[in-house]
N, CA, C and O atoms as a GROMACS GRO file, in nm:
protein
  344
    1UNK      N    1   7.240   8.744  10.185
    1UNK     CA    2   7.222   8.812  10.059
    1UNK      C    3   7.239   8.715   9.943
    1UNK      O    4   7.321   8.738   9.855
    2UNK      N    5   7.163   8.606   9.943
    2UNK     CA    6   7.184   8.507   9.838
    2UNK      C    7   7.056   8.465   9.766
    2UNK      O    8   7.054   8.362   9.700
    3UNK      N    9   6.952   8.543   9.778
    3UNK     CA   10   6.835   8.513   9.696
    3UNK      C   11   6.857   8.574   9.558
    3UNK      O   12   6.941   8.662   9.541
    4UNK      N   13   6.780   8.527   9.461
    4UNK     CA   14   6.790   8.583   9.325
    4UNK      C   15   6.765   8.733   9.328
    4UNK      O   16   6.838   8.809   9.263
    5UNK      N   17   6.664   8.777   9.402
    5UNK     CA   18   6.634   8.920   9.409
    5UNK      C   19   6.748   8.999   9.473
    5UNK      O   20   6.780   9.109   9.428
    6UNK      N   21   6.809   8.942   9.577
    6UNK     CA   22   6.923   9.008   9.640
    6UNK      C   23   7.038   9.024   9.541
    6UNK      O   24   7.102   9.128   9.535
    7UNK      N   25   7.063   8.918   9.464
    7UNK     CA   26   7.171   8.924   9.365
    7UNK      C   27   7.141   9.028   9.258
    7UNK      O   28   7.228   9.108   9.222
    8UNK      N   29   7.017   9.028   9.207
    8UNK     CA   30   6.979   9.127   9.105
    8UNK      C   31   6.996   9.269   9.157
    8UNK      O   32   7.054   9.354   9.089
    9UNK      N   33   6.947   9.294   9.279
    9UNK     CA   34   6.957   9.429   9.336
    9UNK      C   35   7.102   9.469   9.357
    9UNK      O   36   7.139   9.584   9.333
   10UNK      N   37   7.184   9.377   9.401
   10UNK     CA   38   7.325   9.408   9.422
   10UNK      C   39   7.392   9.445   9.291
   10UNK      O   40   7.471   9.540   9.286
   11UNK      N   41   7.362   9.371   9.186
   11UNK     CA   42   7.424   9.399   9.056
   11UNK      C   43   7.376   9.535   9.004
   11UNK      O   44   7.456   9.612   8.951
   12UNK      N   45   7.250   9.563   9.019
   12UNK     CA   46   7.195   9.691   8.971
   12UNK      C   47   7.256   9.808   9.048
   12UNK      O   48   7.286   9.912   8.989
   13UNK      N   49   7.274   9.790   9.179
   13UNK     CA   50   7.323   9.899   9.264
   13UNK      C   51   7.475   9.904   9.274
   13UNK      O   52   7.529  10.000   9.330
   14UNK      N   53   7.543   9.803   9.222
   14UNK     CA   54   7.688   9.798   9.230
   14UNK      C   55   7.733   9.709   9.344
   14UNK      O   56   7.675   9.711   9.453
   15UNK      N   57   7.837   9.632   9.319
   15UNK     CA   58   7.886   9.542   9.423
   15UNK      C   59   8.030   9.574   9.458
   15UNK      O   60   8.106   9.625   9.375
   16UNK      N   61   8.065   9.544   9.580
   16UNK     CA   62   8.202   9.562   9.625
   16UNK      C   63   8.278   9.431   9.609
   16UNK      O   64   8.218   9.328   9.577
   17UNK      N   65   8.407   9.436   9.630
   17UNK     CA   66   8.487   9.313   9.626
   17UNK      C   67   8.438   9.217   9.733
   17UNK      O   68   8.431   9.096   9.710
   18UNK      N   69   8.404   9.269   9.850
   18UNK     CA   70   8.354   9.184   9.959
   18UNK      C   71   8.222   9.117   9.919
   18UNK      O   72   8.199   9.000   9.949
   19UNK      N   73   8.135   9.192   9.850
   19UNK     CA   74   8.009   9.134   9.801
   19UNK      C   75   8.037   9.020   9.705
   19UNK      O   76   7.978   8.913   9.715
   20UNK      N   77   8.129   9.043   9.610
   20UNK     CA   78   8.161   8.941   9.510
   20UNK      C   79   8.216   8.816   9.577
   20UNK      O   80   8.180   8.705   9.539
   21UNK      N   81   8.302   8.834   9.676
   21UNK     CA   82   8.358   8.719   9.748
   21UNK      C   83   8.248   8.642   9.821
   21UNK      O   84   8.247   8.519   9.823
   22UNK      N   85   8.154   8.716   9.881
   22UNK     CA   86   8.042   8.651   9.949
   22UNK      C   87   7.956   8.573   9.849
   22UNK      O   88   7.917   8.460   9.876
   23UNK      N   89   7.928   8.634   9.735
   23UNK     CA   90   7.848   8.566   9.633
   23UNK      C   91   7.913   8.435   9.592
   23UNK      O   92   7.846   8.332   9.582
   24UNK      N   93   8.044   8.439   9.567
   24UNK     CA   94   8.113   8.320   9.518
   24UNK      C   95   8.123   8.210   9.622
   24UNK      O   96   8.131   8.092   9.587
   25UNK      N   97   8.122   8.246   9.750
   25UNK     CA   98   8.136   8.143   9.854
   25UNK      C   99   8.004   8.102   9.915
   25UNK      O  100   7.992   7.989   9.962
   26UNK      N  101   7.905   8.190   9.915
   26UNK     CA  102   7.781   8.161   9.987
   26UNK      C  103   7.659   8.135   9.898
   26UNK      O  104   7.564   8.071   9.942
   27UNK      N  105   7.661   8.183   9.776
   27UNK     CA  106   7.542   8.173   9.690
   27UNK      C  107   7.547   8.052   9.600
   27UNK      O  108   7.655   7.999   9.570
   28UNK      N  109   7.432   8.010   9.556
   28UNK     CA  110   7.420   7.897   9.465
   28UNK      C  111   7.473   7.938   9.327
   28UNK      O  112   7.435   8.043   9.274
   29UNK      N  113   7.559   7.856   9.269
   29UNK     CA  114   7.620   7.889   9.141
   29UNK      C  115   7.516   7.908   9.032
   29UNK      O  116   7.531   7.996   8.947
   30UNK      N  117   7.411   7.827   9.033
   30UNK     CA  118   7.307   7.841   8.929
   30UNK      C  119   7.235   7.975   8.940
   30UNK      O  120   7.196   8.033   8.839
   31UNK      N  121   7.218   8.024   9.063
   31UNK     CA  122   7.156   8.156   9.081
   31UNK      C  123   7.249   8.265   9.027
   31UNK      O  124   7.203   8.359   8.961
   32UNK      N  125   7.378   8.252   9.054
   32UNK     CA  126   7.474   8.349   9.000
   32UNK      C  127   7.472   8.348   8.847
   32UNK      O  128   7.473   8.454   8.784
   33UNK      N  129   7.468   8.230   8.789
   33UNK     CA  130   7.467   8.217   8.643
   33UNK      C  131   7.338   8.276   8.585
   33UNK      O  132   7.340   8.341   8.481
   34UNK      N  133   7.228   8.253   8.652
   34UNK     CA  134   7.099   8.306   8.605
   34UNK      C  135   7.101   8.458   8.602
   34UNK      O  136   7.060   8.519   8.504
   35UNK      N  137   7.149   8.519   8.710
   35UNK     CA  138   7.154   8.665   8.716
   35UNK      C  139   7.253   8.720   8.613
   35UNK      O  140   7.227   8.822   8.550
   36UNK      N  141   7.366   8.653   8.595
   36UNK     CA  142   7.464   8.695   8.494
   36UNK      C  143   7.403   8.689   8.354
   36UNK      O  144   7.424   8.778   8.272
   37UNK      N  145   7.327   8.583   8.328
   37UNK     CA  146   7.263   8.568   8.197
   37UNK      C  147   7.158   8.678   8.176
   37UNK      O  148   7.149   8.735   8.067
   38UNK      N  149   7.081   8.707   8.279
   38UNK     CA  150   6.981   8.814   8.269
   38UNK      C  151   7.048   8.948   8.240
   38UNK      O  152   7.000   9.026   8.157
   39UNK      N  153   7.158   8.975   8.310
   39UNK     CA  154   7.229   9.101   8.290
   39UNK      C  155   7.288   9.109   8.148
   39UNK      O  156   7.284   9.215   8.086
   40UNK      N  157   7.341   8.998   8.098
   40UNK     CA  158   7.395   8.996   7.962
   40UNK      C  159   7.286   9.027   7.861
   40UNK      O  160   7.307   9.106   7.769
   41UNK      N  161   7.168   8.964   7.879
   41UNK     CA  162   7.056   8.992   7.787
   41UNK      C  163   7.013   9.138   7.794
   41UNK      O  164   6.980   9.198   7.692
   42UNK      N  165   7.013   9.194   7.915
   42UNK     CA  166   6.972   9.333   7.932
   42UNK      C  167   7.070   9.427   7.863
   42UNK      O  168   7.030   9.523   7.797
   43UNK      N  169   7.200   9.400   7.878
   43UNK     CA  170   7.302   9.487   7.820
   43UNK      C  171   7.308   9.474   7.668
   43UNK      O  172   7.319   9.574   7.598
   44UNK      N  173   7.300   9.351   7.617
   44UNK     CA  174   7.316   9.328   7.473
   44UNK      C  175   7.185   9.335   7.397
   44UNK      O  176   7.186   9.345   7.274
   45UNK      N  177   7.073   9.330   7.468
   45UNK     CA  178   6.944   9.335   7.402
   45UNK      C  179   6.901   9.201   7.345
   45UNK      O  180   6.811   9.197   7.262
   46UNK      N  181   6.962   9.094   7.386
   46UNK     CA  182   6.924   8.963   7.335
   46UNK      C  183   7.015   8.855   7.389
   46UNK      O  184   7.066   8.864   7.501
   47UNK      N  185   7.034   8.753   7.308
   47UNK     CA  186   7.116   8.639   7.349
   47UNK      C  187   7.258   8.648   7.295
   47UNK      O  188   7.322   8.545   7.270
   48UNK      N  189   7.308   8.768   7.277
   48UNK     CA  190   7.441   8.787   7.224
   48UNK      C  191   7.545   8.774   7.335
   48UNK      O  192   7.531   8.834   7.442
   49UNK      N  193   7.645   8.698   7.310
   49UNK     CA  194   7.758   8.689   7.402
   49UNK      C  195   7.883   8.725   7.324
   49UNK      O  196   7.894   8.692   7.206
   50UNK      N  197   7.975   8.793   7.386
   50UNK     CA  198   8.097   8.832   7.318
   50UNK      C  199   8.217   8.762   7.381
   50UNK      O  200   8.215   8.725   7.498
   51UNK      N  201   8.320   8.746   7.300
   51UNK     CA  202   8.441   8.681   7.346
   51UNK      C  203   8.559   8.765   7.299
   51UNK      O  204   8.561   8.812   7.185
   52UNK      N  205   8.656   8.783   7.384
   52UNK     CA  206   8.778   8.851   7.346
   52UNK      C  207   8.886   8.744   7.333
   52UNK      O  208   8.918   8.674   7.429
   53UNK      N  209   8.940   8.732   7.214
   53UNK     CA  210   9.046   8.636   7.190
   53UNK      C  211   9.178   8.708   7.209
   53UNK      O  212   9.228   8.774   7.117
   54UNK      N  213   9.234   8.696   7.325
   54UNK     CA  214   9.358   8.765   7.360
   54UNK      C  215   9.467   8.660   7.373
   54UNK      O  216   9.475   8.590   7.474
   55UNK      N  217   9.550   8.650   7.273
   55UNK     CA  218   9.655   8.549   7.274
   55UNK      C  219   9.786   8.615   7.317
   55UNK      O  220   9.833   8.709   7.254
   56UNK      N  221   9.841   8.564   7.422
   56UNK     CA  222   9.970   8.613   7.471
   56UNK      C  223  10.066   8.494   7.471
   56UNK      O  224  10.044   8.396   7.541
   57UNK      N  225  10.169   8.506   7.393
   57UNK     CA  226  10.269   8.399   7.389
   57UNK      C  227  10.382   8.441   7.482
   57UNK      O  228  10.456   8.535   7.454
   58UNK      N  229  10.393   8.370   7.590
   58UNK     CA  230  10.497   8.402   7.687
   58UNK      C  231  10.630   8.344   7.640
   58UNK      O  232  10.642   8.224   7.618
   59UNK      N  233  10.729   8.430   7.626
   59UNK     CA  234  10.860   8.382   7.581
   59UNK      C  235  10.938   8.320   7.696
   59UNK      O  236  11.039   8.253   7.673
   60UNK      N  237  10.892   8.343   7.818
   60UNK     CA  238  10.961   8.286   7.934
   60UNK      C  239  10.865   8.276   8.052
   60UNK      O  240  10.772   8.355   8.064
   61UNK      N  241  10.888   8.179   8.137
   61UNK     CA  242  10.811   8.173   8.261
   61UNK      C  243  10.900   8.207   8.380
   61UNK      O  244  10.861   8.188   8.496
   62UNK      N  245  11.020   8.257   8.352
   62UNK     CA  246  11.112   8.297   8.459
   62UNK      C  247  11.070   8.436   8.507
   62UNK      O  248  11.053   8.528   8.428
   63UNK      N  249  11.054   8.448   8.639
   63UNK     CA  250  11.007   8.574   8.696
   63UNK      C  251  11.070   8.594   8.833
   63UNK      O  252  11.089   8.498   8.909
   64UNK      N  253  11.102   8.718   8.863
   64UNK     CA  254  11.161   8.748   8.993
   64UNK      C  255  11.058   8.803   9.091
   64UNK      O  256  11.088   8.816   9.210
   65UNK      N  257  10.938   8.836   9.044
   65UNK     CA  258  10.836   8.896   9.131
   65UNK      C  259  10.784   8.796   9.234
   65UNK      O  260  10.757   8.833   9.348
   66UNK      N  261  10.770   8.670   9.194
   66UNK     CA  262  10.722   8.563   9.282
   66UNK      C  263  10.591   8.598   9.352
   66UNK      O  264  10.579   8.583   9.474
   67UNK      N  265  10.495   8.644   9.275
   67UNK     CA  266  10.364   8.677   9.331
   67UNK      C  267  10.302   8.552   9.394
   67UNK      O  268  10.308   8.445   9.334
   68UNK      N  269  10.245   8.564   9.511
   68UNK     CA  270  10.195   8.445   9.583
   68UNK      C  271  10.076   8.376   9.515
   68UNK      O  272  10.049   8.260   9.544
   69UNK      N  273  10.006   8.445   9.426
   69UNK     CA  274   9.891   8.382   9.361
   69UNK      C  275   9.924   8.324   9.224
   69UNK      O  276   9.837   8.264   9.160
   70UNK      N  277  10.045   8.341   9.178
   70UNK     CA  278  10.082   8.297   9.043
   70UNK      C  279  10.132   8.153   9.043
   70UNK      O  280  10.226   8.117   9.115
   71UNK      N  281  10.067   8.071   8.962
   71UNK     CA  282  10.109   7.931   8.948
   71UNK      C  283  10.192   7.912   8.822
   71UNK      O  284  10.235   7.801   8.791
   72UNK      N  285  10.216   8.021   8.749
   72UNK     CA  286  10.284   8.013   8.620
   72UNK      C  287  10.435   8.028   8.631
   72UNK      O  288  10.509   7.954   8.566
   73UNK      N  289  10.481   8.123   8.712
   73UNK     CA  290  10.623   8.157   8.711
   73UNK      C  291  10.710   8.046   8.769
   73UNK      O  292  10.664   7.962   8.847
   74UNK      N  293  10.835   8.047   8.730
   74UNK     CA  294  10.937   7.961   8.788
   74UNK      C  295  11.061   8.046   8.810
   74UNK      O  296  11.091   8.133   8.728
   75UNK      N  297  11.134   8.025   8.917
   75UNK     CA  298  11.258   8.100   8.937
   75UNK      C  299  11.366   8.051   8.841
   75UNK      O  300  11.362   7.937   8.794
   76UNK      N  301  11.462   8.138   8.814
   76UNK     CA  302  11.573   8.100   8.726
   76UNK      C  303  11.643   7.978   8.785
   76UNK      O  304  11.671   7.972   8.905
   77UNK      N  305  11.672   7.880   8.700
   77UNK     CA  306  11.738   7.758   8.743
   77UNK      C  307  11.643   7.645   8.780
   77UNK      O  308  11.687   7.532   8.800
   78UNK      N  309  11.514   7.674   8.789
   78UNK     CA  310  11.416   7.570   8.821
   78UNK      C  311  11.406   7.473   8.703
   78UNK      O  312  11.417   7.517   8.588
   79UNK      N  313  11.385   7.344   8.727
   79UNK     CA  314  11.378   7.246   8.617
   79UNK      C  315  11.266   7.274   8.517
   79UNK      O  316  11.275   7.232   8.401
   80UNK      N  317  11.160   7.344   8.558
   80UNK     CA  318  11.049   7.374   8.467
   80UNK      C  319  11.059   7.514   8.406
   80UNK      O  320  10.971   7.554   8.331
   81UNK      N  321  11.164   7.589   8.438
   81UNK     CA  322  11.182   7.722   8.380
   81UNK      C  323  11.219   7.710   8.232
   81UNK      O  324  11.288   7.617   8.192
   82UNK      N  325  11.170   7.805   8.152
   82UNK     CA  326  11.206   7.803   8.009
   82UNK      C  327  11.218   7.944   7.953
   82UNK      O  328  11.161   8.038   8.008
   83UNK      N  329  11.291   7.956   7.844
   83UNK     CA  330  11.300   8.076   7.764
   83UNK      C  331  11.288   8.033   7.620
   83UNK      O  332  11.367   7.951   7.573
   84UNK      N  333  11.189   8.086   7.549
   84UNK     CA  334  11.170   8.051   7.407
   84UNK      C  335  11.256   8.142   7.320
   84UNK      O  336  11.279   8.259   7.353
   85UNK      N  337  11.303   8.088   7.211
   85UNK     CA  338  11.378   8.168   7.115
   85UNK      C  339  11.301   8.170   6.983
   85UNK      O  340  11.228   8.075   6.952
   86UNK      N  341  11.317   8.277   6.907
   86UNK     CA  342  11.240   8.286   6.780
   86UNK      C  343  11.279   8.180   6.680
   86UNK      O  344  11.224   8.174   6.570
   0.00000   0.00000   0.00000
């Protein structure tokens, strides 16, 4: 499922998480970008792109959750742990 037409049809019909993972690992990045650009033009009616400027200032990188995918957190006492003060 990695032709341009397959990608277009998948996007139009809806994709699952498994589809998205397959696209990212098996499909050509330029084809993915092309289909994304086409979809953006279709939704916005032109060459408009939008950006959300979401600034989050983290006052600390100390966390007890220790999520396995997070490269940001540090446990309390770690040499790279910090707490910002106003």
